[in-house]
C-alpha positions in Angstrom: 41.7 3.2 71.1 40.3 1.5 68.1 41.5 3.4 65.0 43.4 6.6 64.8 42.2 7.6 61.4 38.4 7.6 61.9 35.9 7.6 64.7 34.3 4.3 65.7 30.7 4.5 64.5 28.7 3.5 67.6 28.5 7.0 69.1 27.6 8.5 65.8 24.8 6.0 65.4 23.5 6.5 68.9 23.8 10.3 68.8 21.9 10.5 65.6 19.2 8.1 66.9 18.8 10.0 70.3 18.5 13.3 68.6 15.9 11.9 66.2 13.9 11.1 69.4 14.3 14.7 70.8 17.0 13.8 73.3 19.8 16.4 73.8 22.8 14.2 73.1 26.5 15.1 72.4 29.5 12.9 71.7 33.2 12.9 72.5 36.1 10.8 71.3 38.3 10.6 74.4 40.5 8.0 72.7 41.7 10.5 70.0 42.0 13.2 72.6 44.2 11.0 74.7 46.5 10.2 71.8 46.8 13.9 70.7 47.6 14.9 74.3 50.3 12.3 74.8 51.8 12.7 71.3 52.4 16.4 71.6 55.4 18.5 72.7 53.9 19.0 76.1 53.0 15.3 76.3 56.5 14.2 75.5 57.9 16.6 78.1 55.7 14.8 80.7 56.9 11.4 79.4 60.5 12.6 79.7 59.8 13.7 83.3 58.7 10.2 84.1 61.8 8.7 82.5 64.1 10.7 84.7 63.0 8.6 87.7 64.0 5.3 86.0 67.3 4.0 87.1 67.9 1.5 84.4 66.2 2.6 81.1 65.9 0.1 78.3 67.6 0.7 74.9 64.3 2.0 73.5 63.9 4.6 76.3 67.6 5.5 76.2 67.3 6.2 72.4 64.4 8.5 73.1 66.3 10.4 75.8 69.3 10.8 73.5 67.1 12.3 70.7 64.6 13.9 73.1 65.1 17.5 71.8 64.6 16.3 68.2 61.3 14.4 69.2 60.0 17.5 71.0 60.8 19.7 68.0 59.2 17.4 65.4 56.1 15.8 67.1 53.6 18.6 66.6 54.6 19.0 63.0 54.3 15.2 62.4 50.9 15.1 63.9 49.7 18.1 61.8 51.1 16.3 58.7 49.2 13.1 59.5 46.1 15.2 60.0 46.5 16.4 56.4 47.4 20.0 57.5 51.1 20.2 56.4 51.6 18.2 53.2 54.9 19.8 52.1 56.6 18.4 55.2 56.6 15.1 53.4 59.7 16.0 51.5 61.7 16.5 54.8 60.3 13.4 56.3 61.3 11.1 53.5 64.9 12.5 53.6 65.4 10.4 56.8 67.3 13.4 58.2 64.3 15.1 59.8 62.7 12.5 62.1 64.6 10.9 65.0 64.6 7.1 64.4 64.2 4.2 66.8 64.0 0.5 66.5 60.9 0.5 64.3 63.0 2.0 61.4 65.1 -1.2 61.4 62.6 -2.7 59.0 63.6 -0.1 56.4 67.3 -1.1 56.7 66.2 -4.8 56.3 64.5 -3.8 53.0 67.6 -2.0 51.9 69.7 -5.1 52.6 67.4 -7.2 50.5 67.6 -4.6 47.7 71.4 -4.5 47.6 71.6 -0.9 48.6 69.0 0.5 46.3 65.7 2.2 47.2 64.4 0.2 50.1 60.8 0.8 49.5 60.8 1.5 45.8 58.5 -1.5 45.2 55.9 0.0 47.5 56.0 3.7 46.7 57.9 4.2 43.4 59.7 7.4 42.5 56.8 9.8 43.1 55.1 8.3 46.2 56.2 11.2 48.4 53.1 11.5 50.6 52.6 7.8 51.1 56.3 7.2 51.9 56.3 10.1 54.4 53.1 8.7 56.1 54.8 5.4 56.4 57.9 6.9 58.0 55.8 9.1 60.3 53.8 6.0 61.4 57.0 4.2 62.3 58.0 7.3 64.3 54.7 7.2 66.2 55.2 3.4 66.8 58.6 4.2 68.3 56.9 6.6 70.7 54.3 4.0 71.6 57.2 1.7 72.5 58.6 4.4 74.7 55.3 4.9 76.5 55.0 1.1 77.0 58.4 0.7 78.5 58.6 4.0 80.5 55.0 4.8 81.5 52.6 1.9 81.2 53.6 -1.7 80.1 50.0 -2.2 78.9 50.1 0.6 76.4 49.0 -0.1 72.8 47.3 2.1 70.1 44.7 -0.6 69.5 44.9 -3.3 72.1 45.4 -1.3 75.3 45.4 -3.6 78.4 43.2 -6.1 76.6 44.4 -9.0 78.7 42.5 -7.5 81.7 39.2 -8.0 79.9 39.4 -10.5 77.0 37.7 -13.8 78.0 38.7 -12.9 81.6 36.5 -15.1 83.8 36.8 -12.8 86.9 36.8 -9.1 87.5 39.8 -9.4 89.8 42.6 -8.3 87.4 40.6 -5.3 86.2 39.6 -4.4 89.8 43.3 -4.5 90.9 44.4 -2.3 88.0 41.7 0.2 88.8 42.7 0.7 92.4 46.5 0.9 91.5 48.2 4.3 91.5 47.5 6.2 88.3 50.3 6.5 85.8 50.6 9.4 83.2 48.2 7.8 80.7 45.6 7.3 83.5 45.8 10.9 84.8 45.7 12.3 81.3 42.6 10.3 80.5 41.1 11.4 83.8 41.7 15.1 83.1 40.2 14.8 79.6 37.2 13.1 81.0 36.6 15.7 83.7 37.1 18.5 81.2 34.4 16.9 78.9 32.0 16.5 81.9 32.6 20.2 82.9 32.0 21.3 79.3 28.8 19.4 78.7 27.3 19.1 82.2 25.5 15.7 81.4 23.2 13.8 83.7 23.7 10.6 81.8 26.9 9.3 80.2 27.0 6.4 77.7 30.4 4.6 77.2 30.8 2.3 74.2 33.4 -0.5 74.4 33.6 -2.3 71.1 36.7 -4.3 71.9 38.6 -5.7 74.9 41.3 -3.1 74.4 38.7 -0.4 75.3 37.5 -1.9 78.6 40.2 -0.7 81.0 39.9 2.9 79.8 36.1 2.8 79.9 36.2 1.9 83.6 38.8 4.6 84.2 36.4 7.1 82.5 33.5 6.0 84.7 35.8 6.1 87.8 36.6 9.7 87.0 33.0 10.6 86.5 31.8 9.0 89.7 34.6 10.7 91.7 33.4 14.1 90.4 29.7 13.6 90.7 28.3 10.2 91.8 24.8 11.4 90.7 25.8 11.3 87.0 24.3 8.1 85.6 26.8 5.9 83.7 25.8 3.2 81.2 28.1 0.7 79.5 27.4 -0.9 76.2 29.1 -1.9 72.9 30.5 -4.9 71.1 32.6 -6.3 73.9 29.7 -6.2 76.3 27.4 -7.8 73.8 29.8 -10.6 73.2 31.6 -11.3 76.5 29.4 -10.0 79.3 26.2 -11.9 78.6 26.5 -14.1 81.7 28.1 -11.5 84.0 27.3 -11.8 87.7 30.0 -9.5 89.1 28.4 -6.8 91.4 31.7 -4.7 91.6 31.2 -3.6 88.0 28.3 -1.5 89.2 30.7 0.6 91.4 31.6 2.2 88.0 28.5 1.7 85.8 24.9 2.0 86.9 23.5 0.1 84.0 24.9 -2.3 81.4 22.9 -2.9 78.2 23.2 -5.7 75.6 22.9 -5.8 71.8 21.6 -2.8 69.9 21.5 0.2 72.2 18.5 2.0 70.8 15.6 0.1 72.5 17.4 -0.3 75.9 18.3 3.4 76.0 14.7 4.5 75.2 13.5 2.3 78.1 16.2 3.7 80.4 15.4 7.3 79.6 11.7 6.7 80.2 12.7 5.1 83.5 14.7 8.1 84.5 11.8 10.4 83.7 9.5 8.2 85.9 7.5 7.0 82.9 8.6 3.3 83.1 9.1 1.0 86.2 12.5 -0.6 86.6 11.2 -4.1 86.0 10.2 -3.1 82.4 13.8 -2.2 81.3 15.0 -3.9 78.2 18.2 -6.1 77.9 19.7 -4.3 80.9 21.9 -5.5 83.8 21.4 -3.7 87.2 22.6 -4.3 90.7 19.7 -5.2 93.0 18.8 -2.8 95.6 19.6 -3.6 99.2 17.6 -1.9 102.0 20.7 -1.5 104.2 23.4 -0.5 101.7 21.5 0.9 98.8 23.0 -0.9 95.7 25.2 -3.7 97.0 23.2 -6.8 96.1 23.4 -9.3 93.3 23.3 -8.6 89.6 20.0 -8.8 88.0 19.2 -9.0 84.2 16.0 -7.3 83.2 14.6 -7.9 79.8 11.0 -6.8 79.2 10.1 -8.1 75.8 9.7 -5.3 73.3 10.5 -5.2 69.5 13.8 -3.6 68.5 13.8 -0.3 66.7 13.6 -1.2 63.0 16.8 -0.4 61.1 14.8 2.0 58.9 14.0 4.0 61.9 17.3 4.3 63.7 18.0 7.6 62.1 21.1 8.9 60.3 24.5 8.7 62.1 25.9 12.1 62.9 29.6 13.0 63.4 28.6 16.4 64.9 30.9 17.1 67.9 33.7 14.8 66.7 36.9 16.6 65.4 36.9 14.9 62.0 39.9 17.1 60.9 42.1 15.9 63.7 42.2 12.1 63.0 45.5 10.7 61.9 45.9 9.1 58.5 48.6 6.6 59.3 50.2 4.0 57.0 51.5 1.1 59.0 51.4 -2.2 57.2 52.0 -2.1 53.4 49.2 -4.6 52.8 46.9 -2.6 50.4 43.7 -3.5 52.2 45.0 -2.9 55.7 46.0 0.5 54.4 42.3 1.3 53.9 41.7 0.7 57.6 44.4 3.1 58.8 44.8 5.7 56.0 42.1 8.3 55.4 38.9 9.1 57.4 36.0 7.0 56.3 32.4 7.5 57.0 31.3 4.2 58.6 27.8 3.0 57.7 25.8 -0.2 57.6 23.9 -1.4 54.6 21.7 -3.7 56.7 21.5 -4.9 60.2 22.9 -8.4 60.9 23.9 -11.0 58.4 21.6 -12.3 55.6 23.5 -15.7 55.6 24.1 -16.3 59.3 25.2 -19.9 58.9 29.0 -19.9 59.1 30.0 -22.3 61.9 33.0 -20.2 63.2 30.9 -17.0 63.5 28.8 -15.8 66.5 25.6 -16.3 64.6 23.6 -16.8 67.7 24.1 -13.2 68.8 21.7 -10.4 67.8 24.2 -8.2 65.9 24.6 -11.1 63.4 21.5 -13.3 63.8 18.8 -10.6 63.4 18.8 -9.5 59.8 16.9 -6.3 59.0 17.3 -4.4 55.7 16.4 -0.9 54.5 15.2 0.6 51.2 18.0 1.8 48.9 16.4 5.2 48.9 16.7 5.5 52.7 20.3 4.3 52.6 21.3 6.8 49.9 19.5 9.5 51.9 21.7 8.7 54.8 24.8 8.8 52.5 23.9 12.2 51.1 23.2 13.6 54.6 26.6 12.4 55.9 28.4 13.8 52.9 26.7 17.2 53.5 27.7 17.1 57.2 31.3 15.9 56.9 32.3 17.1 53.4 33.8 13.7 52.7 32.7 11.1 50.2 34.5 8.0 51.4 32.4 5.2 53.0 33.3 2.0 54.7 30.3 -0.3 55.0 30.9 -2.3 58.2 28.4 -5.1 57.6 29.4 -8.7 58.5 28.5 -9.5 54.9 26.8 -6.9 52.8 23.8 -8.4 50.9 24.3 -8.5 47.1 20.7 -7.5 46.4 21.0 -4.5 48.7 24.4 -3.4 47.2 22.9 -3.7 43.7 19.9 -1.5 44.7 22.2 1.0 46.4 24.5 1.2 43.4 21.6 1.9 41.1 20.3 4.6 43.4 23.7 6.3 43.7 24.0 6.3 39.9 20.4 7.5 39.5 21.1 10.5 41.8 24.6 11.0 40.4 26.1 10.8 43.8 29.9 10.6 43.8 31.3 8.3 46.5 34.2 5.9 47.1 33.2 2.8 49.1 34.4 -0.5 50.3 33.1 -3.3 52.6 32.9 -7.0 53.4 30.9 -9.5 51.4 30.5 -13.3 50.8 32.1 -14.5 47.6 28.8 -15.9 46.4 27.8 -16.5 42.8 25.3 -13.6 42.9 28.3 -11.3 42.3 28.3 -11.7 38.5 30.7 -9.8 36.2 27.7 -7.5 35.4 27.0 -6.8 39.1 30.7 -6.2 39.8 30.8 -3.6 37.0 27.7 -1.9 38.3 29.3 -1.7 41.8 32.5 -0.3 40.4 30.6 2.3 38.5 28.9 3.4 41.7 32.2 3.9 43.5 33.3 0.6 44.9 37.0 0.6 45.2 37.7 -2.6 47.3 35.9 -5.6 48.8 37.0 -8.1 51.4 35.5 -11.6 51.9 36.1 -14.8 53.7 37.8 -17.6 51.7 38.7 -18.9 55.2 40.3 -22.3 54.8 40.7 -22.8 51.1 39.4 -26.3 51.1 36.1 -27.5 49.8 35.8 -30.1 52.5 36.3 -27.5 55.3 34.3 -24.8 53.6 31.4 -27.3 53.6 32.0 -28.1 57.3 32.0 -24.4 58.0 28.7 -24.0 56.2 30.3 -21.1 54.2 28.1 -21.7 51.2 31.0 -21.2 48.7 33.6 -23.4 46.9 37.1 -22.6 45.9 36.4 -22.5 42.2 33.4 -20.2 42.8 35.6 -17.9 44.8 38.1 -17.8 42.0 35.4 -16.7 39.5 33.8 -14.1 41.8 37.1 -12.5 42.9 38.3 -12.4 39.3 35.1 -10.6 38.3 35.8 -7.9 40.9 39.5 -7.6 39.8 38.6 -7.3 36.2 36.7 -4.1 36.9 39.5 -2.6 39.0 38.2 -3.4 42.4 40.8 -4.4 45.0 40.1 -7.9 46.5 41.2 -8.9 50.0 40.7 -12.5 51.2 40.2 -13.3 54.9 42.0 -16.6 55.4 41.9 -19.0 58.3 44.0 -21.8 59.7 43.6 -24.1 62.7 39.9 -25.0 62.1 38.7 -28.3 63.7 40.0 -31.4 61.8 42.3 -29.3 59.6 45.3 -31.4 58.7 48.8 -30.4 57.6 47.8 -31.6 54.1 44.7 -29.3 54.2 46.9 -26.4 55.2 49.5 -27.0 52.4 46.7 -27.4 49.8 45.0 -24.2 51.0 48.2 -22.2 50.5 48.6 -23.7 47.0 45.0 -22.5 46.2 46.0 -19.0 47.6 49.2 -19.0 45.5 47.2 -19.7 42.4 44.6 -17.0 43.2 47.4 -14.4 43.4 49.1 -15.9 40.3 45.8 -15.6 38.3 45.1 -12.0 39.5 42.0 -13.0 41.4 43.1 -11.4 44.7 45.6 -8.7 45.6 45.6 -8.9 49.3 45.0 -11.4 52.1 45.7 -12.2 55.7 45.7 -15.6 57.6 43.9 -15.5 61.0 44.3 -18.3 63.6 40.9 -19.9 64.2 39.5 -19.2 67.6 36.5 -21.1 69.0 33.9 -18.9 70.8 31.1 -19.9 73.0 28.5 -18.2 70.8 29.4 -20.0 67.6 28.0 -23.2 66.2 31.4 -24.9 66.8 31.3 -23.7 70.5 27.6 -24.7 70.8 27.9 -28.2 69.2 31.6 -29.3 69.2 30.7 -32.9 68.6 29.6 -32.0 65.1 33.1 -30.8 64.4 34.9 -33.8 66.0 36.5 -31.8 68.8 36.2 -31.6 72.6 35.9 -28.3 74.4 38.3 -27.6 77.3 36.4 -27.0 80.6 36.0 -23.3 81.5 36.6 -22.0 85.0 33.7 -20.4 86.9 32.8 -17.2 85.1 31.5 -14.1 86.8 32.8 -11.5 84.3 33.8 -12.1 80.6 33.3 -15.3 78.6 34.0 -15.7 74.9 37.1 -17.7 73.7 37.3 -21.4 74.6 40.1 -23.9 74.0 39.4 -27.2 72.4 41.1 -30.5 71.8 41.5 -31.4 68.1 42.2 -35.1 67.5 44.4 -34.3 64.5 47.0 -32.9 66.9 48.5 -30.5 64.3 50.9 -27.8 65.5 49.1 -24.9 63.8 51.3 -22.2 65.4 54.4 -23.4 63.5 52.4 -23.6 60.2 51.1 -20.1 60.8 54.5 -18.6 60.4 55.0 -20.1 57.0 51.5 -19.2 55.9 51.9 -15.5 56.6 55.5 -15.4 55.2 54.2 -16.8 52.0 51.2 -14.5 51.8 53.4 -11.4 52.4 55.6 -12.4 49.5 52.7 -13.3 47.2 51.2 -9.8 47.7 54.4 -8.4 46.3 54.6 -10.9 43.4 57.5 -12.8 45.0 57.9 -16.5 45.1 54.8 -17.4 43.1 56.8 -20.0 41.2 58.4 -21.6 44.3 57.5 -25.0 45.7 54.8 -24.3 48.2 56.6 -26.4 50.8 59.6 -24.0 50.9 57.6 -21.5 53.0 57.4 -23.9 56.0 60.2 -24.5 58.4 59.2 -28.0 59.2 58.8 -30.8 56.7 55.3 -30.8 55.1 53.8 -33.0 52.4 53.6 -32.0 48.8 50.4 -30.3 47.7 48.0 -32.5 45.9 46.2 -29.6 44.2 46.7 -29.4 40.5 49.0 -26.5 39.5 46.4 -25.1 37.1 43.3 -25.7 39.3 42.3 -22.0 39.5 43.1 -21.3 35.8 40.8 -24.2 34.9 38.1 -22.9 37.3 38.2 -19.5 35.6 37.4 -21.2 32.3 34.2 -22.6 33.6 30.9 -20.8 33.2 
């Protein structure tokens, strides 16, 4: 799974493109189908049947068994509520007498303790936030059930990161191969049955499987395994973000027991070449960005892996067509409300039409980013009129006007042109996306974007340190970020800051000072939301390519025949960033709720740290500058 509230856009893009080229293409979201099958009254009955064979159930599983009848009675109604089909159920859900409760609800009791017995979530939902509060409780209820599935059925189960350790930066195929030949559990058999039903329904001769993240890989191989067991003649092709990032140096022939072809980077051009090959119009040696297993005269396909890349230009972004959600059950996605971070809520609550303003990143310089890869490094824009044509087409198809622009960093010029075109055509939308906090976002442009429907933006402040921002080649400074974010906030646009710790040469002093900058940004109303991520060095980033420029030494990698991405490094500063991370995120959580903004910044850290050397009014002074 990726998100429960909205389909991942890759299949919508490829289906739209293939249909624009006259190819009969349909799409299925087996991830959503799997969740809806497991989280149903019949699904829970199957789970209960599995539990009866467990001799020593955990407290989580025992609690489920004790309240089993209540879970079976409520699950279908809760799913319908989260799909938007039964809004009045919210009143029963918030009573806390309707849903069975497991360990995930302990957080509510913790809030109540802090509030001295008052309304535990009054600060979040107020007196009238019935629907929101109910969605939050219902999400905790689903999380309890996910815990049951993990402890009683499959220890790898997660809604988002299912079995990702089998694939993420996994140098060999062995762990995944062993998992795939192991006896199937309930989740596996459910996915197999859903796969076979889809194959029977559509009768395809080619199946494309998109794997954007490591948590999608195990299920993708299970899908291919089911297809091959039914009809080995069906051609299976693997692609997606995980492949593009981690399988670029793959030499493992066993992968091709499941997938006939694996393509890299944007799928349009490789798929055109493959379809021409299947029709006998193109020889195999002229495939594009495609891994195959070499033919062997004695055993058909049992030879070494070969990468074929006949040089051809990619399909221009203006010609990839309009994404289509036709065939996806857009009324069945679940609007959950897990974390009370206002920006994270946008990720999980509501179904957003995902679209791209431009291909790649117009900046493509940040040293922590995979700028050497095609999806970032090859920038290709499109006319505002074409972009708004796509927006209008999608609204007509889905009936929904919410858009999430999934660019690495949406270009300010393109956003300005899009906003003007939306306003010229009087198209009503709500949209949000990721940007760079660059000076082009003037108060005037921010107002224009708000008028066009922008409700939120996110951007990378990363390590709030001018020294480290320069080392990162971020192209912004702390005082510039303050002025840009305040310009967005002043016109009612929610601002979320991506923050980072653990970057090469970052000292404890740097970390403490960064948190002080962040505190002041909250205090001055520049940002409303943020999240600290631990820096990870990847082999495709400038840091991973030229570590000596960042004063670090890369740890040696084992021999790689499968996935390659993350790489450890030795930082001469020797800072324990893990211990600092706890304090950073604790502080940030409180800042988002207006708590502790006057406290000494050192109080958030468990270990002794130095006093911040940042002036207490640095951000206030920066906002006074022109």
